[in-house]
N, C-alpha and C positions, 0 to 999 in steps of 0.2 A: 380409432376404433376401440371398442370396449373389450374385444377378445372373447375367448370361450368362457362359458360359465364356470365358476369355481366349484369343484366337487365338494360334497359334504366331508367333514373330517372322517378319516378311516377308523373304524372300530377295531379294537383288539379282539380277534376272533379266537374261538376255542382251539386248544392245542390237542393233537392226537398222540403226543409222546410225553416224556417227562419234562419237557421244556415249558417255560412260561410263555404266554401269548406274546409278550414283548419280543422274545427271541424269534418267534415265528414271523412276526411282522417285519423285523429289520434284517434278519439273516437271509431269508429266502422268499420274502414277499407273501407270507401265508400260503406256502406251497401245498400244505395239507388240506387247505380249504378250497383248492382249485382242482379241476380234473387232472388225473394222472396223465402226463404227456404221452406215455407209451400206450397207444391203443392198438398196437399190432396184434396179429393173431398168432404170434410165435408160440409154439407148444411149450408147456412146462415139463419138468422131468418125469412126472407120472405118465404123461402121454408118450414120452420116448420109451419108457420101460414097456408100456403096453404094446408099442410098435415092434418090440422084440430086440431092442438094443441091450447088450449084456456087458458086464464089466470084464475087462482083461485082467490078467494077473498083475499084481503090484510089482513094479520094477524098482529095485533098490537103487537109490541115488548114490553115485560114487562120490569120492571126496571132492570138495570144491576148493579152488584156489582162492587166495586172498590178496588183494591189492589195497593198501590202506593209505590214508592221508595222515601223516604223522604230526605230533605236537612237539617234535624236536628230539634230537639225540639225547638230551638230558632227561627225558621222561620215558615212561613206558610206551611201547608201540601204540600209536593212536589209531583209533578206528571209529570215525564218526558214525553215529547210528544210521544216517542216511547215505553213507558213502557206498562204494561199489566194490564187488569182488572182481577178480580177473584171473588170467592164466598164469599166475606167478606161483609162489610156494603153496604146497598142498596143506589143507587144514584137516583136522580130525573129522571123522564121519559122524560124530555125535555132538550134541550141544547141551549146555546147561550146567553151570556151576551151582553149588548149593547157595540158595538165597537165605541168609542167616538173620536178616532183620526181623524183628517182631512186628507183625502187621498191626496197623492202626485200625481202630473200629470205625464204622460208618458214623458220621456226625453231621450236624448242621451249624457248625461254628463259623463265624465271620473271620476266618484266618486261614493261613496255609499251615497245615498240620503234618509233621514228619515223624518218623519213628524215633524212639529213644536212642541216643548216641549220634544223632544227626542234627544239622542246623540248616537254615535256609535264609536267603536274603534277596531283596529286590535288586536286580541288575539295572533295569531301566524301565521307566513308566511313561504312560501317555503324557506328552507335553514336555518331557525332558529335552534339553538341547541335544541336537545331533550335529548340525553344521556349526563351525566356529562362529561365534558372535550371535548365535540364536538366543532369543530372549527366553526366560523361564515361562512356564504356563501361567497365564492370567485369564481365567474364563470370562472376565468382564471386558477384556481388550483383545480377545482372540480374533485373528484375521487369517485369510488364506496364506498370506506371505509368512506370517509367524508360524502357522502350522506346518508349512512346507519346509521349515528349517528344524522342526521339532519331531520327536518320536510320535508316530501315528497312533491311531486308535485300534482297539480290538486285535491285538497281536495274536497270530495263529501259528503258522509254521516257524520253527526255530532251527537254524543251521549254524554251526560253529566251525570255522575254517582257520587252521593255524597260520600265523604269520611268523616267519623265521623258523629256526631250528631248536630254540631253547625251551619251547613249551610255555613261554611266559606271556605271549600275546596271541590274539586271535581276532577274527572278524565275525561278529554276530550279525546274522542276516535274518530278518524277521518279516513275515507277511502282515499286512493290516487289512483284514477281511472286509469289515463294514463298520458303520457308525451307529451309535445310539444317541440321537439328537436330544432326547429327553434328559439324558445324563451328561450332556456336554454344554448346552446353552442355557444360561439363566433366563427364566420366564418363558421357556418353550411351551407352545400350545399344540400345534399340529405341523405335520410336514408341509402342508399346503400354505401355511402362514409364514414359513421361513423366508428370510430375505435372501436376495441373490448372494450377498456376502457370506451368509451362513452356509448356503449350499456350496459355494466355492471352498469354504473352510472345511466342510465335510469331505469334499472331493480331495482336498490336500491331505486329509487324514487317512485316506485309502492308500494302497500301494505297498511299498516295501521300505525298510530302513536297513542301512549298512552301518554298523557301529564298531569301531575298534575297541576291544576290551583287553584287560590285563588281569593276570592271576594275582590274588591277594596273598602275598608271602608264599609259603609252601603249601597252602591249603587248597581245597577244591572250590573256594569262593572266587568269583570274578567280578570286576567292576569296569565301567567305561573309562577309557583313557581321556583325560581332560587336557586342554591346552588350545593354543591359537593355531596350531598346525596339526590338522587331522586329515591327512591326504586320502584316506580310504572312506571316510564318513560320507554318506550319501542318502538323499531321500528321493525315492521314485514315487510318483503320485498319479492319481487318475486325472488330475487337473491339466497338466501340461507336458509330461514326460513323453518324448517320442520313442516309438518301438519300431523296429524293422521286422517285416514279414520274411520268412524263409520258406523254401519248399515249393511243391507243385502248385499250391493255390496262390502264392505270392504273385501279385500283378493281375490276377484273374478278374473277370467282370464282377464276380460276387463280392470282391473286396474293394471295389472302386466306389468313391463317394465324391461329392462336389468339392470337398476340401482336399481330397487325395485322389485325383483322377487317374493316377497310375496304380493305385491299390497296393502300395508297398510300404506305407508308413502309417501306423496307428498312433493315436494320442491316448496315453494312459493305459492302466490295467485295472480290472474290476473284480471285487469279491474274491481276492486271492486267499485260498484256503491252505491246504497242505503243500508239501513240496519235497525236494530231495537234494542231496549233494552229489555231484558227479566226481569220478576219479581224476578229472582234469581240473578240479577246483572251482567249478561254477555251481550255481544254485538253480534248481528248477522250481517254478511256482505255478500252481494250478488256478486258472480262472474258473470260478464255480457258478454261483447263482446270479449271473449277469442279467438275467431276464427282467428283474425287478427295477432296473434303472431306465427302462424304456417305456414310452407311451406311444399312442397313435397306431398300434398294431391293427386296429379296426379299419384304418384307412390305408393300409399298405396294399401293394398290388395283389390282386386275387390269387395269382399263381404262387405268390410267396407265403400266403397266410398259413397253409398246412405245415410248412416248414417252420415258421415262427411258433406255431402252436406246439410242435413237437419239442421245442426247447422251452416251453412254459411261458411264452409271451402271449398275452391275451389278444385275441383277434375279434373280440365282441365288445370291448369297452375301450374308450380312449384313455381313461385313467383307471386302470385296474387296481383292485385292492392291493396295498403294499407298495405302490409306485412311489419312488422317491422324488419325482417331479424335477429331475435335473435338467430337463429341457428348458426350464426357465433361466438357467445359467449358461447352458450351451445347447444350441438348437439341434445339434447332431443326435441327441437322445430322443428326438421325435421321429418315429418311423414313418409317419405320414409324409414327411419331407425328406428323410434320409433313410430309406428302408434297408440299405446295405450296412448301416453302421452296426447293427446287431451281429453281423457276421464277423466283425473284427474283434469279438470277445468270445471266450470259451476255449482258449488255446493253452498250451503249455508254454510258459515264458522262461527264457534262460537269461540269467544275469551273471555277469562276471564281476564279483566284488573286489577282485584284485586290481581291476582296471576301472577306476571311477569315471574315466572319460569314454568308456565303451557304451554303445547303445544297446539296451536290452532287445531281445529278439523273441518273436512269437513263431513257433515251429509248426507250420501247417501240416507237415508230413505225419505228425503225431495225432492228428484228428481233433475235431472240435466237438466238445460236449461239456457237461458240467464237471470239470476236472476237480477231484479232491486234491490230487497231486500226481507225481511221477517219481519212481525210484528205479535206479538202474543197476544192472549187474553185467559184468563182462563175461560173455560165454566162453567156453573152451576154444571156440573158433576165433575168438578175438572180437566178434561183433558185440556191440552194446545193445542190451535188451532192457527196455523200460516197461514197467508194469503200472497200470493205471486203472482207477475206478471211476465210474460215472455216478455221482452221488444224487440219485433220484430213486424213488420207489419204482421197482420193476425195470431198472436199467442194468447196464452191462459191465463186464470186465474186459479190458483190452490189454494188448501188449504191442510194443513197437520194436522191431529189429533193425538196427542200422545197416545201411548198404556197405559202408566201409568199416574197416577194423580199427580197433583202438591200438595206438602206438605209444607205449610208455615213454614219457619224456618229450613227446612231440605235441606240445600244447596247441600250436597253431592248427595242426591237422585235427586234433581231437575236438576242437571248438566247432568243427563243422559236422560232427558225427550225427547229430540229430536233425540235420537238414534233409536227409534222404534215407528211405528205407521202406520196410513193409509194415503195414498196420493190420493187426488181427483182432478178432473179437471171439469170446469164449462161448462154446456150446457144451453143456454138461448133460450127463445121464447118471441116474442112480443105479445101484445094483440090487435093490430090494423090491419085493412085490409092492405095487402101489397101495394095496390094502393095509400094508404095515406102516404106511406114512399117513397117520390119521389126523394130523393137525394138533395133537396134544403135546408133541415133543417126546413121546415114548419111543425108545430106541427100537429099531427093527430087530428081527430074530438073529441077525449076524452080529449084533452088538455095536454097530457103528453107523453113523450117517456118512456114507462114502460112495464113490463111483469113479467114473472116467470122464474124460472130456477131450475136446479137440479145439485147436485154434483155427478159425476160418479166416482166410485171407480176404481183406477188403481192398487194399491198394498196395502196389509195389512200384516205387518210383513214379513214372508217368503212366502206369497201367492200372486201370480199374479191374477188379475181379467181381464186381457187382453188376449183373446185366441191367442195362437201361440207365446206368449212372456213369458219368464221366469221372475221372480221377479227382477233379476239383470238387465235383458234387459229393463224392464219397467222403472226402476229407472235411469239407465244410458242413456236411450233414451226416456226420458219422453215425448218429443215432438212427437215421433212416436207413443207412447201409446195414447196420446191425439188425434192424427190423427185417430187411429184405432177405438176409441169409439165415434167419431163424435163431439168433443168439438167445441165450437163456436169461430170463428176467430174474434179477437178484433183489435181495432185501437191502437196498441202499449200500452198494459197495463204495466204501470210502478209501481210506489209506491202504495201499498195497505195497508190501515191503519184502524184498528177498533177504533171507538169513545169510550172513557172511560166512557162517560156519558150515551149514549143511547145504546151502543152495536152494532150500525149500522156500516157497513163496507164501506169505501170510497176508490175508485181507481182513479188514474190519467191516463186517456187515452190521450196520448200526441198529436198524429196526425197520419194520414195515407194518404199521397197524392196519393197512388195507389188505394184507395177505389173506386170501380166502374169505373176504368179507363181501357180501352181496355178489355183484357180477365180476369182481376182480379175480385175477388168477388164483388158483387153489394152491395148496401146499405141495411141496415136492421134497426130495431127499436133501437138497442143498438149502432149502428154505422150509423147514419141517413144521413150523408152528403157525397156526392161524392167529390173526390179529397180533403179530409179533411185535411186542413193545420193548423187548430187552436185547435183541440182536444176537449175533454169533461170530465166532472166529473161523475163518475159512483157510484151510491149508492145501496148497497145490504143489505137487511133485512132478516136474517135467520128466517124461519118459527118458530113461537112460541118462538123466542129468543134463540133457541137451536143451538149453534155454532158447535155442533157435528153432526147435522142432515144433511139430503141430499136434502132439498128443500128450496127455498128462493124466495122472490120477489125482483125486481130491478127497478130502474128508473134513469133518467139523470137529476139531479137538475140543472146542469149548462152545457150549450152548448157554448163553448168559442168563442171569437172573439170580433169585434167591436160592442158595444151595438146598434149602429145605423144600423147594418146589420140585416135584418129580419131573417136570419138563426140562430141567437143567442138566448139564453134563459137563464134567471137567476131566476129559481124557481118561475116565475110569478111576481117577483118584478119589480117595475118601472124601465125600462132600461135607462131612462134619469138620474138616480141617481147612476148608478154603474160605476165602472172602467172597461176599456177594458182589456181583458186578452187573452193571446195566448200561447198555448203549455204548459199545466200543466204537472209537472214532479213529484214533491214530495208533500206530504201532512202531516200535523201534527195537533194537537189539543192543545188548552190551557185548563186550569182547568175548565173554564165555558162551555167547549164543542164547542167553535167556531172552524171552520175549517180554517186552514192556508194552502195556496197553493203557492209553488214556481214554476217558469217557466223556460223553457229551449228552446230557439230558437224562441223568439217572432217574429211572422210573420207579425206583424203590424208596424214594422219599428222603434220601440223604444227599449230601453234596457230591459233586463229581470228583474223580480222583485219578491216581496213577497206580497201576497194578503190575506185578511181575510174576512170571512162571517159567520153569524149565520147559523145554519143548522136546527133550529126549530124555531117556533114562527113567529111573524109578520115581523121580520128582516131577515128571511130566504131568501137567494139570494141577499142580499144587499152587494155586493162584493166591497171592498175598497182596493186600493193599498197602502201598508204600506212602501215599500222600493224598491229602484232600485239599481242595481249593475253597475259597470263601463262598458265601451265600450268592446264589444266582450265577456263579461263574462256571465256565467250561474249562477242562484241562486240555490244553493244546501242546504241540510239540509231539512227543518229548524228544530230547536229544541227549545221548550219553557220550561223553568225550571218550576218545580211544584209550585213555589210561584208566577209564572207569572211576575217576575221582570226582566227577561232577555230573549231575543230572540237571538239565535245563528244562523248564516247562513254561509255556505261555499261559498266564491266567487271563482268559478272555471274558469280557463282559461281566465283571463282578457287579452285583446289585441289579442285574437285569430282571426286575420283578415288576409286574403290572402295577401302575400307580406311583412308582418311584420317579423322582426327578432330581435334578442337581441340588435343589434346595431341600428336598426331603428324600435323601438317599436310603435305599434298602440295605446298602452295604457302605461302610466307611473305610474299607480296605483299599490301599495299604497304609494311608497316612492319617486316618482318623477324622478326615473332613468330608470327603465325598469319594465315590468309587472311581478308581483309575485302572484300566487294564495295564498289566505289567509282565515282564519276563522275570522269572525267579530261578535261582540256582540253589541246589541242595547238595550237601557234601557231608562226609563222615567226619566227626570231630577228631578221631584218631588218625586221620589222613589215609585210611585204607580205602579199598575199592568200594564203591557204592553198591549196596545190595548184598554182596557176599563177603 
């Protein structure tokens, strides 16, 4: 049989942010050119204010305890940026050491640029060997087996976990979000023309890498450990790595497929974006834009189609724009034949890098959506609380509270903490009259974008709190559950991170150029600008400092963009002294509690970068640019080691510019031949703490 007709080559569509159309095609399947998946009638904040909801008084947060992962007794106390706090020693109630580096100016150079007095180096790049005996990268001989032993493509999340107590070695854990086939394969023409072998190679370039690294001398530089015995090194791929499901949805009918009739084992992980490090030494990884890997949604069962559409899967075309056509290599990606396969992605994945024989797990109790990542904090009660963002225009903020308590030193017990608990979604209200939120970004009369909110229960253990939905349905279709309870539509909530010093929560709201455009939802106090192309930083304070509670206050300390633009705001700091910033993506903290922000899609015309600011005290809002990445690249990570001597960033998709190819690259970073995604470490030349 001849098979279905081949679709025409997919055009690179127009972009609605600062990103190049090539990014839009490969990262999210041209999501901006598809209908917004959230078509619910949930009210926005202006409606809630009109309904008479008012702000309660701000509750001061008490001191938060700190439980840290150390880099050894021979070094300063280590506090990984994505690690967790806990009920141990009390920390100061304020945060923010002085950031003394001289900020670098915006630029469009094809290099990593760091401040005077600092240096940087590539730790590992696409195609470098990970497993013992792996061959070096040869783009003319690349196969799935070779790639499965090498460092994957488009590194995103970065975690660094210490090995031993002397601070000399660590495990670098990195997500590989997606692939740029134009920049990987010689002679590439279209996704449809790729061979099965090339598709399998791309699948092997997805997933995660675990690489043992060592400190270079007494500096803040790190490099991979080389040798024939690398017991921790590991590649996890979309091609063949098995994952166990945990939690209430594991084994349910929604997860069962012909290949897995018990619904308990998935193959691979897709579009892994950000993540986090747990206090028991594992890594959490978020599955994000998984929708673009599937075809055949138009032939899925009719009852399933609205649910597929809510997750951005086309139900009107067999081959939607942006489809990677992986069904030609593995039939499971054809929803006409295997409609439940899509349910097996969109989860939080937990990987134990200290046990290379362990099987990664997908935690259904934490809900299924387009996870940017998950970061945890141990509440005063001992319960673990994970904060999460759903990276889509007009989608939601979530948190998960474990059913069991964290037990210091009991790793076997702690490894099960994310398998059962309560999932919440956020509903916000502002405290200003709606007429004062006019879409321009002008501050209301009280001088701040702020308000209150509450966490609405979606599911607890085996119990659903959403009428008409079972607990399995709530968790598998968490977006629909959020719709049903009236959650607040946000401007692309991405990385969400608790401060280890204050216990406050910070989220990067990247942008939303559809806000208040046409029939899309209007502005509100948490999303105050129409056609928002620069994004904002969201600060959340749990009432009474109780991370397990159901009420909070919130504010926008930073409204991003050009400081000369009156629609921007930097916590009241003199805007003549701050760096311009656009499209915040990931956030992290140093041990002093300073907030570090990486960007994705700078709509101001310069390269993406890494920024830092104090979040308490007189320097709050004094944002300074620390680093820029090469042409076409996004700044991912970041990760600051607990001794503050090293900052890791993932330089993702350098040279991702329309028209570029392997033979005609738009960037030649880092080696001068063609572009390669890579992890970079930055350190102070005098050995002092980075930033301050």
